[in-house]
Backbone as numpy.savetxt, mean C-alpha at the origin, in Angstrom:
# Nx Ny Nz CAx CAy CAz Cx Cy Cz
12.03 -11.28 21.49 10.78 -11.25 20.75 11.03 -11.40 19.25
12.00 -10.64 18.72 12.26 -10.72 17.29 12.77 -12.09 16.86
13.38 -12.82 17.78 13.86 -14.15 17.43 12.71 -15.13 17.20
11.50 -14.76 17.61 10.33 -15.61 17.40 9.56 -15.22 16.14
9.99 -14.15 15.46 9.33 -13.72 14.23 9.49 -14.79 13.16
8.41 -15.02 12.46 8.44 -15.94 11.33 8.33 -15.11 10.06
8.45 -15.78 8.92 8.42 -15.11 7.62 7.19 -14.21 7.48
6.02 -14.73 7.82 4.77 -13.94 7.69 4.82 -12.69 8.56
5.45 -12.78 9.73 5.57 -11.62 10.61 6.42 -10.53 9.97
7.52 -10.92 9.35 8.41 -9.94 8.70 7.72 -9.29 7.51
7.03 -10.09 6.71 6.32 -9.56 5.54 5.22 -8.60 5.99
4.43 -9.01 6.96 3.35 -8.17 7.45 3.85 -6.89 8.10
4.94 -6.98 8.83 5.53 -5.80 9.46 6.02 -4.82 8.42
6.66 -5.32 7.38 7.12 -4.45 6.30 5.92 -3.77 5.63
4.87 -4.53 5.39 3.68 -3.98 4.74 3.01 -2.89 5.54
2.72 -3.18 6.79 2.02 -2.16 7.59 2.92 -0.97 7.89
4.23 -1.20 7.94 5.16 -0.08 8.13 5.10 0.89 6.95
5.04 0.35 5.74 4.90 1.20 4.56 3.58 1.96 4.57
2.50 1.28 4.94 1.20 1.93 5.01 1.21 3.07 6.03
1.78 2.80 7.19 1.82 3.82 8.24 2.75 4.97 7.88
3.85 4.67 7.20 4.76 5.73 6.76 4.07 6.64 5.76
3.36 6.05 4.80 2.62 6.85 3.81 1.58 7.73 4.52
0.88 7.15 5.46 -0.14 7.88 6.21 0.48 9.05 6.98
1.57 8.78 7.69 2.22 9.81 8.49 2.76 10.93 7.60
3.39 10.56 6.50 3.91 11.57 5.58 2.79 12.44 5.02
1.64 11.83 4.78 0.49 12.59 4.29 -0.05 13.53 5.37
-0.20 13.01 6.57 -0.74 13.82 7.67 0.14 15.03 7.96
1.45 14.85 7.86 2.37 15.94 8.17 2.72 16.79 6.95
2.02 16.55 5.84 2.16 17.40 4.66 3.37 17.13 3.79
4.07 16.05 4.03 5.26 15.74 3.24 4.94 14.93 1.98
3.73 14.41 1.90 3.34 13.56 0.77 1.87 13.77 0.48
1.56 14.18 -0.73 0.18 14.42 -1.14 -0.51 13.08 -1.38
-1.74 12.97 -0.94 -2.48 11.71 -1.10 -2.76 11.39 -2.56
-2.65 12.38 -3.44 -2.88 12.14 -4.86 -1.58 11.88 -5.62
-0.46 11.83 -4.90 0.82 11.62 -5.56 1.02 10.14 -5.91
1.85 9.93 -6.91 2.18 8.57 -7.32 2.91 7.84 -6.20
3.79 8.53 -5.49 4.54 7.91 -4.39 3.60 7.38 -3.31
2.61 8.18 -2.96 1.65 7.76 -1.94 0.89 6.51 -2.39
0.42 6.52 -3.63 -0.32 5.36 -4.14 0.55 4.13 -4.23
1.79 4.30 -4.68 2.69 3.15 -4.78 3.05 2.58 -3.41
3.23 3.45 -2.43 3.50 2.96 -1.07 2.30 2.17 -0.55
1.10 2.64 -0.89 -0.10 1.92 -0.47 -0.25 0.59 -1.19
0.07 0.55 -2.48 0.00 -0.71 -3.24 0.95 -1.73 -2.63
2.20 -1.32 -2.44 3.20 -2.24 -1.93 2.91 -2.64 -0.49
2.58 -1.67 0.34 2.29 -1.96 1.74 1.08 -2.87 1.92
-0.01 -2.53 1.24 -1.22 -3.35 1.35 -1.01 -4.71 0.71
-0.25 -4.76 -0.38 0.04 -6.05 -1.00 0.82 -6.96 -0.08
1.82 -6.41 0.59 2.60 -7.22 1.53 1.75 -7.65 2.72
0.93 -6.74 3.22 0.05 -7.08 4.35 -0.97 -8.14 3.95
-1.49 -8.05 2.72 -2.43 -9.05 2.24 -1.75 -10.41 2.12
-0.54 -10.41 1.58 0.22 -11.65 1.45 0.49 -12.27 2.82
0.86 -11.46 3.79 1.09 -11.97 5.15 -0.20 -12.54 5.73
-1.32 -11.87 5.47 -2.62 -12.37 5.96 -2.96 -13.70 5.32
-2.63 -13.85 4.05 -2.85 -15.12 3.36 -1.95 -16.21 3.96
-0.71 -15.86 4.26 0.22 -16.84 4.83 -0.26 -17.39 6.17
-0.91 -16.53 6.95 -1.39 -16.99 8.26 -2.86 -17.38 8.23
-3.44 -17.37 7.03 -4.84 -17.77 6.83 -5.82 -16.95 7.66
-5.63 -15.64 7.64 -6.54 -14.75 8.35 -7.36 -13.97 7.34
-8.53 -14.51 7.03 -9.37 -14.02 5.95 -9.84 -12.57 6.10
-10.26 -12.11 7.29 -10.73 -10.72 7.38 -9.69 -9.70 6.92
-8.45 -9.86 7.32 -7.42 -8.92 6.90 -6.98 -9.16 5.47
-7.11 -10.38 4.99 -6.84 -10.65 3.58 -7.80 -9.84 2.71
-9.06 -9.83 3.08 -10.06 -9.05 2.33 -9.76 -7.56 2.44
-9.50 -7.08 3.65 -9.21 -5.66 3.87 -7.99 -5.21 3.07
-6.90 -5.89 3.22 -5.65 -5.47 2.58 -5.68 -5.67 1.07
-6.36 -6.72 0.60 -6.49 -6.93 -0.84 -7.31 -5.81 -1.47
-8.37 -5.42 -0.81 -9.20 -4.32 -1.30 -8.40 -3.02 -1.31
-7.66 -2.77 -0.26 -6.81 -1.58 -0.16 -5.80 -1.57 -1.31
-5.19 -2.71 -1.57 -4.21 -2.84 -2.64 -4.85 -2.58 -4.01
-6.02 -3.16 -4.25 -6.70 -2.98 -5.53 -7.13 -1.54 -5.76
-7.64 -0.90 -4.73 -8.04 0.51 -4.85 -6.82 1.37 -5.14
-5.72 1.09 -4.47 -4.48 1.83 -4.72 -3.94 1.57 -6.12
-4.06 0.34 -6.58 -3.65 0.01 -7.96 -4.49 0.79 -8.96
-5.77 0.93 -8.69 -6.66 1.71 -9.54 -6.19 3.16 -9.59
-5.79 3.70 -8.42 -5.31 5.09 -8.38 -4.04 5.24 -9.20
-3.14 4.26 -9.13 -1.91 4.30 -9.91 -2.24 4.23 -11.40
-3.11 3.30 -11.77 -3.50 3.15 -13.18 -4.17 4.41 -13.71
-5.00 5.03 -12.91 -5.67 6.26 -13.32 -4.65 7.38 -13.54
-3.69 7.48 -12.65 -2.68 8.53 -12.76 -1.79 8.31 -13.98
-1.48 7.06 -14.27 -0.63 6.74 -15.41 -1.36 7.02 -16.72
-2.65 6.73 -16.75 -3.42 6.88 -17.99 -3.81 8.32 -18.30
-3.75 9.20 -17.31 -4.12 10.60 -17.53 -3.02 11.32 -18.31
-3.44 12.14 -19.22 -2.51 12.98 -19.96 -2.39 14.30 -19.23
-1.24 14.94 -19.31 -1.13 16.26 -18.70 -2.16 17.23 -19.30
-2.70 18.11 -18.49 -3.76 19.01 -18.93 -3.30 19.97 -20.02
-2.02 20.32 -20.03 -1.55 21.27 -21.02 -1.06 20.61 -22.30
-1.12 19.30 -22.37 -0.65 18.60 -23.57 -1.73 18.65 -24.66
-1.33 18.98 -25.86 -2.26 19.01 -26.99 -1.82 18.00 -28.03
-2.80 17.28 -28.56 -2.49 16.29 -29.61 -3.39 16.47 -30.80
């Protein structure tokens, strides 16, 4: 079966594996959904899955994964732009 995998299959598998790993780590309490690691895993995973969807020209999942990636990017950007609560300037 793996000998029939094409480039898009490998990219998509890597992407959804990252998404599922982030989800599982969150469900089992090893990774907070508000953590930078969780958001970055979602950005990378959804980005790879979106790219794989584009490679195979499957528009519904391209929309889904692109949206997931953008929302996760927004979470990363929000976390980066926030100042620590105890910081005074």
